[in-house]
C-alpha positions as CSV (number, residue, x, y, z in Angstrom):
1,M,-7.5,3.3,13.9
2,E,-5.6,6.4,12.7
3,M,-2.0,6.0,11.5
4,K,0.5,8.4,10.2
5,V,2.1,7.8,6.8
6,E,5.1,9.8,5.9
7,E,6.5,10.5,2.5
8,G,10.2,10.0,1.7
9,R,12.7,10.0,4.6
10,G,10.7,11.5,7.4
11,G,11.0,10.5,11.0
12,P,9.4,7.4,12.5
13,G,6.0,9.0,13.1
14,Q,3.4,8.3,15.7
15,H,1.1,5.3,15.3
16,D,-0.9,2.9,17.5
17,H,-0.4,-0.1,15.3
18,R,0.9,-3.5,16.1
19,H,3.8,-3.1,13.7
20,D,7.0,-1.7,15.2
21,R,9.3,-1.1,12.2
22,E,8.6,1.3,9.4
23,V,9.7,0.5,5.9
24,L,9.6,2.3,2.5
25,V,7.1,1.3,-0.2
26,K,6.3,3.0,-3.4
27,V,2.6,3.8,-4.3
28,D,1.8,5.5,-7.6
29,G,5.3,6.8,-7.8
30,K,5.5,8.2,-4.3
31,E,7.8,6.8,-1.6
32,L,5.9,6.3,1.6
33,R,6.9,5.1,5.1
34,V,4.5,2.5,6.5
35,P,4.6,0.0,9.4
36,E,6.0,-3.4,8.3
37,G,3.6,-6.3,8.6
38,E,0.4,-8.0,7.5
39,Y,-2.5,-6.0,6.0
40,I,-5.8,-6.6,4.2
41,V,-5.5,-4.9,0.8
42,A,-8.5,-2.6,1.5
43,D,-6.9,-1.4,4.8
44,F,-3.6,-0.9,3.1
45,K,-5.2,1.2,0.4
46,K,-6.8,3.4,3.1
47,L,-3.4,3.7,4.9
48,V,-1.5,4.9,1.8
49,G,-4.3,7.2,0.5
50,V,-5.6,5.1,-2.5
51,D,-9.3,5.6,-3.0
52,A,-11.5,2.6,-2.3
53,S,-13.0,2.8,-5.8
54,R,-9.6,2.1,-7.4
55,E,-7.9,-1.3,-7.9
56,L,-4.4,-1.8,-6.5
57,G,-1.7,-3.9,-8.1
58,E,1.8,-4.8,-7.1
59,V,4.7,-4.7,-9.5
60,V,6.5,-8.1,-9.2
61,H,9.4,-8.8,-11.5
62,G,8.2,-6.1,-13.9
63,E,4.6,-7.4,-14.1
64,L,1.6,-5.9,-12.5
65,K,-0.1,-8.4,-10.2
66,P,-3.7,-7.5,-9.4
67,L,-4.6,-7.5,-5.7
68,D,-8.1,-8.3,-4.4
69,D,-9.4,-5.9,-1.7
70,H,-10.1,-8.8,0.6
71,Q,-6.8,-10.6,0.4
72,G,-3.9,-10.3,2.8
73,I,-0.5,-8.9,1.9
74,H,2.8,-8.8,3.8
75,I,4.7,-5.6,3.7
76,K,8.4,-5.9,4.4
77,G,9.7,-2.9,2.5
78,G,10.6,-2.2,-1.1
79,E,7.3,-3.2,-2.6
80,V,6.0,-1.1,-5.5
81,F,2.2,-0.6,-6.0
82,V,0.1,1.0,-8.7
83,S,-3.5,2.0,-8.5
84,H,-5.8,2.2,-11.4
85,A,-9.5,2.5,-12.3
86,R,-11.4,-0.7,-11.9
87,G,-11.6,-2.6,-15.2
88,G,-15.0,-2.9,-16.9
89,G,-16.2,-4.8,-19.9
90,S,-14.5,-4.2,-23.2
91,A,-16.4,-2.5,-26.0
């Protein structure tokens, strides 16, 4: 399923997704317009251009909350996400 994600304040865009309303989210400092609704984190990462090898976290009340690729998230607009290299063991 191919969807169009627009940066900033672009038009509504064309998509064949079950979500009707587009909302703004911020991913790695970029504002993106995505359809509002439920996503699996791995699918959301693909939608917003985050490489599958990276972890995604959501900034909630100033703290980075790690997201598992298999968990569900609800996008309603205003969310802030940060991707980063997957953590490994400490030396």
